[in-house]
C-alpha positions in Angstrom: -37.4 63.7 -121.8 -34.4 64.6 -120.2 -31.5 62.3 -119.9 -31.5 62.5 -116.2 -35.1 61.5 -115.9 -34.5 58.6 -118.3 -31.7 57.4 -116.1 -34.0 57.6 -113.0 -36.8 55.8 -114.8 -34.4 53.0 -115.9 -33.0 52.8 -112.4 -36.5 52.8 -110.9 -37.5 50.1 -113.3 -34.5 48.0 -112.4 -35.3 48.4 -108.7 -38.9 47.4 -109.4 -37.8 44.4 -111.3 -35.4 43.3 -108.5 -38.1 43.9 -105.9 -40.5 41.7 -107.9 -37.9 39.0 -108.2 -37.2 39.1 -104.5 -40.9 39.1 -103.7 -41.6 36.2 -106.0 -38.7 34.2 -104.6 -40.0 34.9 -101.1 -43.4 33.6 -102.0 -42.1 30.6 -104.0 -39.6 29.4 -101.4 -42.2 28.6 -98.6 -44.4 27.0 -101.2 -41.5 24.8 -102.3 -40.6 23.9 -98.7 -44.3 23.2 -97.9 -44.5 21.0 -101.0 -41.4 19.1 -100.0 -42.7 18.6 -96.4 -46.1 17.5 -97.8 -44.3 15.0 -100.0 -42.4 13.7 -97.0 -45.6 13.3 -95.0 -47.1 11.4 -97.9 -44.0 9.1 -98.0 -44.4 8.2 -94.3 -48.1 7.3 -94.8 -49.2 9.7 -92.0 -51.1 12.9 -92.3 -50.2 16.2 -90.7 -52.4 15.7 -87.6 -50.9 12.3 -86.8 -47.4 13.7 -87.2 -48.3 16.7 -84.9 -49.8 14.2 -82.4 -46.6 12.2 -82.5 -44.5 15.4 -82.1 -46.6 16.4 -79.0 -46.1 12.8 -77.6 -42.3 13.0 -78.3 -42.2 16.5 -76.7 -44.0 15.1 -73.6 -41.6 12.2 -73.4 -38.7 14.6 -73.8 -40.0 16.8 -71.0 -40.4 13.7 -68.7 -36.9 12.5 -69.7 -35.5 16.0 -69.0 -37.2 16.0 -65.5 -35.8 12.5 -64.9 -32.4 13.7 -66.0 -32.6 16.7 -63.6 -33.6 14.3 -60.8 -30.7 12.0 -61.6 -28.3 15.0 -61.7 -29.6 16.2 -58.3 -29.2 12.7 -56.9 -25.8 12.4 -58.5 -24.7 15.8 -57.0 -26.0 14.6 -53.6 -24.0 11.3 -53.9 -20.9 13.2 -55.1 -21.2 15.5 -52.0 -21.6 12.5 -49.7 -18.7 10.7 -51.4 -16.5 13.8 -51.1 -17.5 14.1 -47.4 -16.7 10.4 -46.8 -13.4 10.8 -48.7 -12.5 13.8 -46.5 -13.4 11.8 -43.3 -11.3 8.9 -44.6 -8.4 11.2 -45.3 -8.6 12.7 -41.7 -8.9 9.1 -40.3 -5.9 8.0 -42.3 -3.9 11.0 -41.1 -4.9 10.3 -37.5 -3.9 6.7 -38.0 -0.6 7.7 -39.4 0.1 10.0 -36.5 -0.9 7.3 -34.0 1.3 4.8 -35.7 4.2 7.3 -35.6 3.6 7.9 -31.9 3.3 4.2 -31.3 6.6 3.5 -33.1 8.3 6.3 -31.2 7.0 5.0 -27.8 7.9 1.4 -28.7 11.5 2.5 -29.4 11.6 4.5 -26.1 10.1 1.5 -24.3 12.6 -0.9 -25.8 15.5 1.5 -25.0 14.3 1.9 -21.4 13.8 -1.8 -21.0 17.3 -2.5 -22.3 18.7 0.1 -19.9 16.8 -1.3 -17.0 17.9 -4.9 -17.9 21.5 -3.8 -18.2 21.4 -2.0 -14.9 19.7 -4.8 -13.1 21.9 -7.5 -14.6 24.9 -5.8 -12.9 22.9 -5.5 -9.7 21.7 -9.1 -10.0 25.2 -10.4 -10.5 26.3 -8.6 -7.4 23.3 -9.8 -5.5 23.9 -13.4 -6.6 27.5 -13.1 -5.4 26.4 -11.6 -2.2 23.7 -14.3 -1.7 26.2 -17.1 -2.4 28.6 -15.5 0.1 25.7 -15.2 2.7 24.7 -18.8 2.1 28.3 -19.9 2.8 28.4 -17.7 5.9 25.0 -19.0 7.0 26.1 -22.7 6.6 29.2 -21.8 8.6 27.1 -20.1 11.3 24.6 -22.9 11.3 27.4 -25.5 11.7 29.0 -23.4 14.5 25.6 -22.9 16.1 24.9 -26.7 16.0 28.3 -27.4 17.4 27.9 -24.8 20.1 24.5 -26.1 20.9 25.7 -29.7 21.1 28.7 -28.8 23.2 26.5 -26.7 25.5 23.9 -29.4 25.8 26.6 -32.0 26.4 28.1 -29.8 29.2 24.8 -29.0 30.8 23.2 -32.4 30.5 26.3 -34.4 31.4 26.5 -32.3 34.7 22.8 -33.0 35.4 23.4 -36.7 34.6 25.6 -36.9 37.7 22.5 -36.2 39.7 20.1 -38.2 37.5 21.7 -41.1 35.6 18.7 -41.6 33.4 19.3 -38.3 31.4 20.4 -39.3 27.9 19.1 -36.5 25.6 17.9 -32.9 25.4 15.5 -30.6 23.6 15.2 -26.8 23.1 12.3 -25.1 24.7 12.0 -21.2 24.8 15.6 -20.8 23.8 16.8 -23.0 26.7 18.3 -26.5 26.8 16.1 -28.9 28.7 17.7 -32.2 29.6 15.5 -35.3 29.8 15.1 -39.0 29.0 14.2 -40.1 25.4 14.3 -36.6 23.9 15.0 -35.9 20.2 18.7 -35.0 20.6 21.2 -37.4 22.2 24.0 -36.2 24.4 27.6 -37.5 24.4 29.3 -37.5 27.7 
């Protein structure tokens, strides 16, 4: 045989041997894993059917738990949305309250300023009015005194002249802005 053919045969043999080793390792590995799993099953005291039944039960419980989790997440999202909405409303309310407080403070300051201005203006007017009133009271007392003196003098003059005709006349009264002389009236005459 030719040297080239021998090389190919050797190479072909090597490939066949490597392929056999790989094939055997592929067959042996699952058998080894299966044997280990079977050994683990035997250690738990359960057979394969019981373990499969337990796995189905656990998968069912997991499915229920996942649905509950989804439901909780939806509810949580709803609550977060509501909380965000309420937080936004609260923020708007606080902003309105701050604005109203600012307006109230400004109006209070304006009110206090206006009140102080009005009080200041009216204190001056009130002082002038009090002086004028005091002056008018003095003038009124003077006029009242002069009126009373004039009335008494007039009544004395009128009634004393009438007393010449009627000696019983000793007093007078005012009736419709006129002096009426008489006997036993409230105001005495002096003749």
